[in-house]
DOPALO-905939 format. One record per residue (C-alpha): residue number from 0; residue in three letters; x, y, z. Coordinates in nm, 2 decimals. Example, Ala and Ser with C-alpha at 12.3 -4.5 7.8 and 13.67 -1.06 7.14 Angstrom:
<rs>
num,residu,u,v,w
0,ALA,1.23,-0.45,0.78 .
1,SER,1.37,-0.11,0.71 .
</rs>
This chain:
<rs>
num,residu,u,v,w
0,MET,0.00,0.00,0.00 .
1,LYS,0.28,0.24,0.09 .
2,LYS,0.45,0.16,-0.23 .
3,ALA,0.14,0.23,-0.44 .
4,ILE,0.09,0.57,-0.26 .
5,PHE,0.46,0.66,-0.32 .
6,ILE,0.43,0.57,-0.69 .
7,LEU,0.11,0.77,-0.72 .
8,ALA,0.28,1.07,-0.55 .
9,MET,0.58,1.04,-0.79 .
10,ILE,0.35,1.03,-1.10 .
11,LEU,0.16,1.34,-0.98 .
12,SER,0.49,1.52,-0.91 .
13,ILE,0.62,1.45,-1.26 .
14,ALA,0.28,1.55,-1.41 .
15,CYS,0.29,1.88,-1.22 .
16,ILE,0.65,1.95,-1.33 .
17,ALA,0.56,1.88,-1.69 .
18,GLN,0.25,2.10,-1.68 .
19,SER,0.45,2.38,-1.52 .
20,ARG,0.70,2.36,-1.82 .
21,VAL,0.41,2.38,-2.06 .
22,TYR,0.28,2.69,-1.89 .
23,ALA,0.63,2.85,-1.89 .
24,GLY,0.66,2.79,-2.26 .
25,GLN,0.31,2.94,-2.31 .
26,PHE,0.41,3.24,-2.09 .
27,GLY,0.70,3.31,-2.32 .
28,GLU,0.49,3.29,-2.63 .
29,LEU,0.23,3.52,-2.47 .
30,LEU,0.50,3.77,-2.38 .
31,ILE,0.63,3.77,-2.73 .
32,GLU,0.27,3.81,-2.86 .
33,LEU,0.23,4.12,-2.64 .
34,GLU,0.56,4.26,-2.76 .
35,THR,0.46,4.22,-3.12 .
36,SER,0.15,4.43,-3.06 .
37,VAL,0.35,4.74,-2.96 .
38,PHE,0.47,4.99,-3.22 .
39,TYR,0.85,5.04,-3.25 .
40,SER,0.79,5.41,-3.23 .
41,VAL,0.69,5.39,-2.86 .
42,GLN,0.99,5.17,-2.77 .
43,SER,1.34,5.28,-2.69 .
44,ALA,1.59,5.33,-2.97 .
45,GLU,1.80,5.04,-2.83 .
46,TRP,1.51,4.79,-2.86 .
47,ARG,1.54,4.74,-3.23 .
48,SER,1.89,4.60,-3.20 .
49,ARG,1.80,4.40,-2.89 .
50,ARG,1.46,4.26,-3.00 .
51,ASP,1.57,3.95,-3.20 .
52,ALA,1.80,3.84,-2.93 .
53,TRP,1.53,3.91,-2.67 .
54,ILE,1.28,3.69,-2.85 .
55,ALA,1.55,3.41,-2.87 .
56,ASP,1.61,3.46,-2.49 .
57,VAL,1.24,3.44,-2.41 .
58,ARG,1.21,3.11,-2.61 .
59,ALA,1.52,2.97,-2.45 .
60,ALA,1.41,3.06,-2.10 .
61,GLY,1.18,2.76,-2.09 .
62,ASP,1.06,2.72,-1.73 .
63,ASN,1.32,2.94,-1.57 .
64,ILE,1.10,3.19,-1.38 .
65,ALA,1.40,3.41,-1.29 .
66,SER,1.48,3.45,-1.66 .
67,LEU,1.12,3.51,-1.75 .
68,LYS,1.09,3.78,-1.49 .
69,ARG,1.40,3.95,-1.61 .
70,LEU,1.28,3.94,-1.97 .
71,LEU,0.93,4.08,-1.88 .
72,VAL,1.09,4.37,-1.70 .
73,GLU,1.33,4.43,-1.99 .
74,PHE,1.04,4.45,-2.23 .
75,GLU,0.86,4.69,-2.01 .
76,THR,1.17,4.90,-1.95 .
77,HIS,1.21,4.96,-2.32 .
78,LEU,0.86,5.11,-2.35 .
79,ASN,0.84,5.48,-2.35 .
80,TYR,0.62,5.63,-2.08 .
81,SER,0.42,5.79,-2.36 .
82,ALA,0.31,5.43,-2.45 .
83,GLN,0.17,5.38,-2.10 .
84,ALA,-0.11,5.51,-1.89 .
85,PRO,-0.02,5.83,-1.70 .
86,VAL,-0.06,5.65,-1.37 .
87,TRP,0.20,5.39,-1.46 .
88,ARG,0.48,5.60,-1.33 .
89,ASN,0.33,5.58,-0.98 .
90,ARG,0.24,5.21,-1.01 .
91,ARG,0.56,5.08,-1.17 .
92,ALA,0.76,5.04,-0.85 .
93,GLN,0.49,4.82,-0.69 .
94,TRP,0.47,4.62,-1.02 .
95,LEU,0.84,4.56,-1.02 .
96,GLN,0.82,4.43,-0.66 .
97,ASN,0.53,4.20,-0.76 .
98,VAL,0.73,4.07,-1.06 .
99,ASN,1.04,4.01,-0.85 .
100,SER,0.84,3.83,-0.58 .
101,ALA,0.65,3.60,-0.83 .
102,ARG,0.73,3.24,-0.75 .
103,THR,0.51,3.07,-1.01 .
104,ILE,0.41,3.11,-1.37 .
105,HIS,0.06,3.20,-1.26 .
106,GLU,0.18,3.48,-1.04 .
107,LEU,0.41,3.61,-1.32 .
108,ALA,0.12,3.59,-1.56 .
109,GLN,-0.08,3.82,-1.34 .
110,GLN,0.20,4.07,-1.37 .
111,LEU,0.20,4.03,-1.75 .
112,ILE,-0.16,4.13,-1.75 .
113,VAL,-0.08,4.44,-1.53 .
114,CYS,0.19,4.54,-1.77 .
115,GLU,-0.04,4.49,-2.08 .
116,THR,-0.32,4.69,-1.91 .
117,ALA,-0.08,4.99,-1.86 .
118,ILE,0.00,5.00,-2.24 .
119,GLY,-0.23,5.24,-2.42 .
120,TYR,-0.42,5.13,-2.73 .
121,SER,-0.26,5.41,-2.93 .
122,ALA,0.08,5.24,-2.88 .
123,GLN,-0.05,4.91,-3.02 .
124,ALA,-0.15,4.78,-3.36 .
125,ALA,-0.52,4.80,-3.42 .
126,ALA,-0.55,4.43,-3.46 .
127,TRP,-0.46,4.39,-3.09 .
128,ARG,-0.80,4.50,-2.98 .
129,SER,-0.96,4.20,-3.14 .
130,ARG,-0.68,3.96,-3.03 .
131,ARG,-0.67,4.09,-2.68 .
132,PRO,-0.97,3.90,-2.52 .
133,GLY,-0.82,3.56,-2.64 .
134,TRP,-0.48,3.66,-2.52 .
135,LEU,-0.61,3.76,-2.18 .
136,SER,-0.80,3.43,-2.15 .
137,ARG,-0.48,3.23,-2.23 .
138,VAL,-0.28,3.43,-1.98 .
139,ARG,-0.54,3.39,-1.71 .
140,ALA,-0.54,3.01,-1.77 .
141,LEU,-0.16,2.98,-1.68 .
</rs>
């Protein structure tokens, strides 16, 4: 009986780890999808030269939450304040704390939504408005 319980616990642990890696990969793709919605004109001048490597870094991050946190903050850092809601300057410090304290993909996904919400529609491609509800649903499901 103890052996069966142990085996069941191992199977559940492996399944949870595998699921967390799937979510991490999805997180990265959702982060890239958000980035592609934002116009270059509202991003820093350095972003164009960093962008391709950043996308590669996001894809390579896999389930490394520390890397995903860093890459989320890097994306947000390269947005001009003009691309964001005026209140963002006052909320950003708390957001950074929340990102840095995230321990799971789900917690980090919540901060991805906060970041996206701070970006003004005028800074994004018009197609984002129709894609956004599906994107939000996928982020919330992480």
